[in-house]
C-alpha positions as CSV (number, residue, x, y, z in Angstrom):
1,X,54.2,75.1,153.6
2,X,51.7,72.3,154.1
3,X,50.4,74.0,157.3
4,X,49.9,77.3,155.5
5,X,48.1,75.6,152.5
6,X,45.8,73.7,154.8
7,X,44.8,76.5,157.2
8,X,41.0,76.5,157.7
9,X,40.8,80.2,157.0
10,X,42.7,79.8,153.7
11,X,40.6,78.4,150.9
12,X,41.9,80.1,147.8
13,X,42.3,77.6,144.9
14,X,44.4,80.0,142.9
15,X,47.4,79.5,145.2
16,X,50.5,77.5,144.3
17,X,54.1,76.8,145.2
18,X,55.7,76.3,141.8
19,X,58.9,74.3,141.9
20,X,61.0,74.8,138.7
21,X,63.9,72.6,137.9
22,X,67.2,74.4,137.7
23,X,70.7,73.1,137.6
24,X,72.4,70.9,135.1
25,X,74.1,73.1,132.4
26,X,72.8,76.2,134.3
27,X,75.2,75.3,137.1
28,X,78.1,74.8,134.6
29,X,78.3,78.6,134.2
30,X,80.4,80.5,136.7
31,X,78.6,82.6,139.3
32,X,80.3,85.8,138.0
33,X,79.8,85.1,134.3
34,X,76.3,86.7,134.1
35,X,74.1,88.9,136.3
36,X,72.3,85.7,137.5
37,X,74.6,84.4,140.3
38,X,72.4,81.5,141.3
39,X,74.5,78.7,139.8
40,X,74.5,76.2,142.7
41,X,70.8,75.2,142.7
42,X,68.8,72.2,141.7
43,X,65.4,74.1,141.7
44,X,63.7,77.4,142.2
45,X,60.5,78.0,144.2
46,X,57.9,80.6,143.4
47,X,55.1,81.1,145.9
48,X,52.0,82.6,144.2
49,X,48.4,83.4,145.1
50,X,45.9,85.4,143.1
51,X,42.8,87.3,144.2
52,X,40.4,89.8,142.7
53,X,39.1,91.9,145.6
54,X,41.4,94.7,146.8
55,X,39.7,94.5,150.2
56,X,41.5,91.1,150.6
57,X,45.0,92.6,150.0
58,X,46.0,92.6,153.6
59,X,44.9,89.0,154.2
60,X,46.6,87.6,151.1
61,X,49.8,89.6,151.4
62,X,49.9,88.7,155.1
63,X,49.5,85.0,154.2
64,X,52.3,85.2,151.6
65,X,54.7,87.0,153.9
66,X,53.9,84.7,156.8
67,X,54.5,81.6,154.6
68,X,57.7,83.0,153.0
69,X,59.2,84.2,156.3
70,X,58.5,80.9,158.0
71,X,60.3,79.1,155.3
72,X,63.4,81.2,156.0
73,X,62.9,81.8,159.7
74,X,66.5,80.7,160.5
75,X,68.0,83.4,158.2
76,X,65.9,86.5,159.1
77,X,62.9,85.7,156.9
78,X,64.8,85.8,153.6
79,X,66.8,83.2,151.6
80,X,70.3,84.2,152.5
81,X,72.8,82.4,150.3
82,X,74.4,79.5,152.2
83,X,75.1,75.7,151.7
84,X,71.4,75.0,151.2
85,X,69.9,78.2,149.7
86,X,71.2,80.2,146.8
87,X,69.4,83.5,147.4
88,X,66.7,85.2,145.3
89,X,66.1,85.0,141.5
90,X,65.7,88.5,140.0
91,X,63.0,87.4,137.6
92,X,60.8,86.9,140.8
93,X,61.3,90.4,142.2
94,X,60.0,91.0,145.7
95,X,60.3,94.5,147.3
96,X,60.1,92.9,150.7
97,X,63.7,91.8,150.3
98,X,64.7,95.5,150.5
99,X,62.4,96.3,153.5
100,X,64.2,96.0,156.8
101,X,60.9,95.1,158.5
102,X,60.7,92.0,156.3
103,X,64.4,91.3,155.7
104,X,65.8,90.9,159.2
105,X,68.9,89.1,158.0
106,X,71.2,92.0,157.8
107,X,72.1,91.0,154.3
108,X,71.2,93.6,151.7
109,X,68.7,92.8,149.0
110,X,71.4,93.2,146.3
111,X,73.4,90.3,147.8
112,X,70.3,88.1,148.0
113,X,69.7,88.7,144.2
114,X,73.2,89.2,142.8
115,X,75.6,87.8,145.5
116,X,79.1,89.0,144.6
117,X,78.1,90.4,141.2
118,X,76.5,93.6,142.4
119,X,79.5,96.0,142.4
120,X,80.3,94.9,138.8
121,X,76.7,95.5,137.8
122,X,76.8,99.0,139.4
123,X,79.9,99.9,137.3
124,X,78.0,98.7,134.2
125,X,75.0,100.7,135.3
126,X,77.2,103.8,135.6
127,X,78.7,103.2,132.1
128,X,75.4,102.5,130.3
129,X,72.8,104.4,132.3
130,X,74.6,107.2,134.2
131,X,71.4,109.2,134.7
132,X,69.6,106.2,136.3
133,X,66.8,106.6,133.7
134,X,66.1,102.8,133.8
135,X,65.2,102.0,137.4
136,X,62.6,100.4,139.6
137,X,62.4,99.5,143.3
138,X,64.9,96.6,142.9
139,X,66.9,98.1,140.1
140,X,70.7,98.1,140.2
141,X,71.7,101.4,141.9
142,X,74.5,103.7,140.7
143,X,77.7,103.3,142.8
144,X,77.9,105.7,145.8
145,X,79.8,108.8,145.0
146,X,79.4,108.4,141.2
147,X,79.8,111.6,139.2
148,X,76.5,112.0,137.4
149,X,76.2,113.9,134.1
């Protein structure tokens, strides 16, 4: 992280790595009690940078991706849940997690975000939103083979 923030070609003062405390009573809740399965963490990290000129999109998105993927180089460029990392937090959605070019871990984006809770969320989706009206690029997908109305 330090190497990325101190690169000579990177001078954006609107860049930050926000470290939020997490844990305590949050971790007292079982992983399968809510959609948020990250219950074994002491903090969350959110990497952010802001810019105004669309012409700089490739530079800044490249910088973000390079930084993020280097942080998780040992697990295919993404935070695969293990003894040290608890996956992704859905309130910080990142479509790169669903892109095989960026997520080279072999672990689906749904596992990164929901761990073992995804199948249950899909059943709930089928019950409450069987037409998939409420969706986005990282939205819970309907179960395969579901009979749609």
